[in-house]
N, C-alpha and C positions, 0 to 999 in steps of 0.2 A: 568412426566416420568414413563413409565411402569417399575415396579420394577423387572419384569422378563426379561427385555432386557439387563440390565447392571449388571455385577457382582460387588461385593463390593471390591474385591481385585484389586490391581494395580500391573503391572509388570514393572520393569525398561526397558526403551527403549534401553539404551546403555549397553554394557558389563561393568563389574566392572572395567576393565582396562581403558576403554574409559571414564568412569565417573571420575576415579582418574586423568587422564591426563587433562581433562577440569577443574577440581577443582584446579589442580596444576597451570594451566595458570591463573585461576581466582585469586589465591592467589598472584601471581606475580604482576598482575595489581593492586590489592588492596594495596600491599606494595609500589608500585610506586606512587599511589594516596596519600599515607601517606606522601611521600616526598614533594609533591606539596601542602599539607595542612598546612605546616609550614609557617605562615605569617611572612614575613621579616619586620624588623623595618624600618620605614620611617625616613630618615635623617632630622635632625633639622637644621635650618638656613634659609637663604634667596635664596639658589640656586633653583629657580623655575623649571628649566629644569630637574635637577636631581630628585627633588621631584616628578615631573610629570612622569619621567621614572620609578621610583620605584613604584609609584601607578599603573602604567600600568603593570609592571611586576607582582605585587601582584594580579591584576585582572585576568591576563592571567593564573597565577598559579591556581587560584580558578576554572577557566574554565577547565583547564587540569585535575584537581582533579576530577571534576564532570564527565568528559568524561571517565576517567579510571575506576571510581567506577561503572558507568553505564555498561561499557563493562564487568567488573568483575561480576556484577549481572546477566548479560545476559548469561555468561558462566555457572554460578552456576545454573541458571534456566534450561539451556540445559542439564546439568549433571543430574538434578533431574527430567527430563522429563520422563513420564511413559505412559504406554499403559493401556487403560481401556478396558479389554476384554469384548466381548459381549456374553451373554448367549443365548442359543437357536440355535447356529450355529454349534454345535458339529456334528449333523447328516449331515449337508451340507459338513463339512470338511472331514468327513469319506468318503462320497460319492465322493467328489472331488479327494481325494487321490486315490481312486480305479479307477475312470474314467480316470484321467490323466495318471496313470500308464498303463492302458490299451492302451492309445494313445502314449506310448513310451516316456513319460516325467517323469524324476526321481524327485520326490518331497520330500524334506527333512523336510519342516515345512510350516504350513499355520497359519497365525495369523489374526484374525478379531477384529477390534476395531472401536470406534466411535470418530468423531471429535465433540467436544462440545455436546456430548450426542445426536448427530443427524446423521451426514453423515457417512456412512459406509466406512471403509478403510480396504483393504485386502492386506496383504504382503505374497507373495508366494516365498519361497526359493526353487529353482529348477534348473535342467539342462537337456539338451537333451542327448540322447545316442550318443556315439561317431559316427561321420559321419552323424548325423541327425541334424535337427533344427526344431524350433517351432515358429510360428509367435506370437508376443505379442498381436496384435490386435485380432487374432483368440482365444488366451487364454482368453482375456477379454470377448469376445462374448460367449465362452463356459461356463465360470464361471457364467456369467449373467443368462444363461439359467438354471443353476443348482440352484442358490439361489433365482431366481425370482426377481432380482433387477438389473437395468441397471448399469453396471460398465464400466469405461473407464480407460485406462492406463495413468500414469503420463507421461509428455512430456520427462522427462529425462530417461525413461526406454529405454533399447536397443530395436531395431525394431524386432530382432530375438533372440531366446534363443539357444545357441550352447552348446558344451561340456565344459562348464565352469559355475560354480554355479553363479546364478544371484538372486537378491532379487527383484522381480517384484512387483511394487506397483499399485494396482487398487483402484479406488475410485468411490463411487456412483456418477452417473451423476448429474451435476448441474441442478437446476430448471430454472435458468435464464441465459440469455445472453444479450449482449448489442451491440449497433452500435453507432458510433461516427461521427458527422458532424462538420466541422470547417469553420469559415470565419474570415478573418483577414485583417486589414489595418495598414500600417506602417506610423508613424508620418511623416508629411511633412518635407523634408530636410534630412531624414535618409534613409539608405539603408537596415538596419537590425532592426527587431522588438525587443523591450525590454521585450516582453511577451514570455512565453515559456509554452508549454503544453506537458504532458506526460500521457500515460496510460500503465499499466503493469499488467500482470496476474501472480498470484502465485499458486504454486502447491496445496495449501490447499483450493483453491476455492475463495480466495479474489482477488479483483482487485483494483488497485490504479488509480484514475483519478484526475489529479491535474493541476492547472493553476497558474503560478507564474508571477509576474510583478516586474522586477528589477527597482530600483530607477532611475528616469530620463528616458532616451530613448537611442536608438542606440546600438552599439556593446557591450559596457561594461555592460549595463543593461541586455542585452540578455544573456551574459556569466554568470552573477550573477544568473539570473533566472534558466538557464540550470544547473549550478553547484548545486544549491539548490535542484532541483527536482531529479536530477540523484543520488545525495547523499541520499536523502530521500528514493528513490526507493531501493537502495542497503541495507540500514539499515532495511527496512521492509522485504526485501527478506531474510535477515540474521536472522529474528525472533523477532525483536523489536516490541513493541506496537507502534501505531501511535503517542501517546502522548510522549513516550520516544524518538522515532526517531526524532520528530519535535524539541524536546528540544536539542538533540544532534546537529542537523543541525543549530539551532539558535546559540548555543555556538561557533560552528566552524566559523560561519559568523562573530561573534563578535571578534574572534581572527584573522580573515583572513587578515584584513588590518586596518591601523590606521584611515583612513578616513571613515566617516559614509557612508556605502553603504547598504541600507536596501533592503529587498525583501518581497513583499506582496504575501502570499500563500493562495490559496483556494484549499483544497484537500478533496477528498471523498474516503473512503475505503469501498468497496462494497462487501458483502458476497453474492456470486451468488448462494449459496445453501439456506440460510435462508431468503435472501432479506434484511437483515439489512444493513443500510448505516450509517457510521460514518463520519460526516463532521468536519473538523478542519480548522479554519480560523485564519489568522494572518494578520490583516490589509487589508483584501480582501473585494471585493464587495459582495452584497447578492447573494445567490444561489436560483434559482427558480425551483419549482417542478410543472409540469403541469400534472394534474390528472383529467380525465373526464371533461375537459373544465374549471376546477377550478385551480387556480394558488396559490401555497403556497410560501411565500417569507421567506427564512431562513437568518436571520440577526444575526451576532455575532460581537460585538465590541471588537477588540483586536489590539495590536500593531503589526507592521510588524516584521519579523525576522531580527536579526542583530543589535538591539538597546540595549537591556538589557540582560545580561547573566541570564539564568534561566527562561526567559520569553518565552513561547511557544504557545501562543494563547489559544483559547477556542474551545470546541467541543460540538456537539449535535448529537442525533441519531434519525433515523426514518426508516420506512420500505417501500421498493418499491413494486410496483405491476405491473402486466402485462400491457403494453401499456403506462406506465409512461414516461414522458420526463423530463430530468434534464438539466437545462441551467446554465452554468457558464460564467461570463463575466468579463473582466478586467475593471479597473477604467475608462479607456478611453471611454467606452460605456456610462457609467452613466454621466460622465462629459459632453459628447456631448448632452445628453438629457436635461441637465440643471436642474432647480429647480424641486423638487418632482420627481426625475428621477426613484426612486424605484417604486413609485405608477404608473408612466406612463408606465414603462416596464411591470409591473404586469397586467395592463389593456390591453395592446397591445397583450401580450401573450395569454390572454384568448380569443382573437378574431382571432388569426392567423390561427388556425386549419390546421396545416401542419404536417403530420406524417413522412415526410422525413427529417432526421436530418440536412443534408447539406443544404437543401432548407430553412429550418427554420432559421438556423444560418445566411444564406445570407440575409434573410428578416430583421432580427434584426440589422445586420450591416448596411443595406440600410436605415433603419429607423433612426439609430443614425447619419449616415452621412448626411441625409437630414435635421435632426434637427439642425445640425451645419452648415447649408448652404453649404455643400460640403467640408468644411474644415476638415482636419485631424490634430487636435491640439495635440493629444497624440495617442500612440499605442492603437489600438482597436482590441480585440479578443473575439469571441463568440464560445463557445463549447456547442453542443447539444448532449446529450446522451439518446438514446432510449433504454428502458428496455422491454424485452419481454420474455415470457416463452418458453422453449424449446419444441420441438415436433410439 
């Protein structure tokens, strides 16, 4: 890191009042978790049903304790969040203040920071003169021309700035974008797939791409898979790490019903600025990365979610490049390919040479269906993600 680009001091992101409120809520959650941490005595005797119920109650109390403590820590981290100001932008800020004022925009403050010491983030607190307005997109283009970096507005910014103070967030344009192709076959005799796929983009430049496979097949399995990924998505958007969010989802699944209903999850959190991909697997099939006609197989052995409280799978990291293709498949694909299915699919992907994600996904599904003589013994889902540079 260039020592001239980042200052040593950090500024609180929230006001003192906002920090105190978050810490107050965190303290309440911590106190509630203490209540659940008290392990209740198990009855002695031969009443098996009562002993089982008390054991179950203790197990659920431990899960609830962990949930509350995790949420408490999340609020504490949010309260402690700070801004890393960037040196060298003072001249740009002064020029922006002057130029925007000349264009009838009232600017109260401009802050420039970096995300992970890399991506520029600019916050402009401003308002238009009474009876006037200013386009947020035009503001982003204007600022980009001044600081000589392409900036884009956050999706939750207002489209126009009127006579009301707004804090407009502009971020440095991402280096990468992705396209998704999907192919799916439902198990014979079922109307609904037990597999579920989701992709979601976050304001900080990360994207979640995840495939879940509910235990069994049909509507119930599909509901479990959808519940798992939608909850994971909400927790990540709230600011949790992938590891903590997966742990939270796992514990909730363990509490959700008395019968064992597990979910296999294959998820990838992709930073579209740096190209870093974090994959986390819980009982899921291998993930395949196609790069210049070479295929890398990412295998992580871990239990599905919903079996053991505190179990949350394993993770690995790698970096994507322009023109990479990432392939996620559900267990049904590998089961259809039979013995040595991972090796078979690796070899086949190296020969398919199809840059269109939907077409490649269809080819993989056709290959699996033909290998099983046209029978669909389990839900089969293929997701292909194409990575490319912007511009």
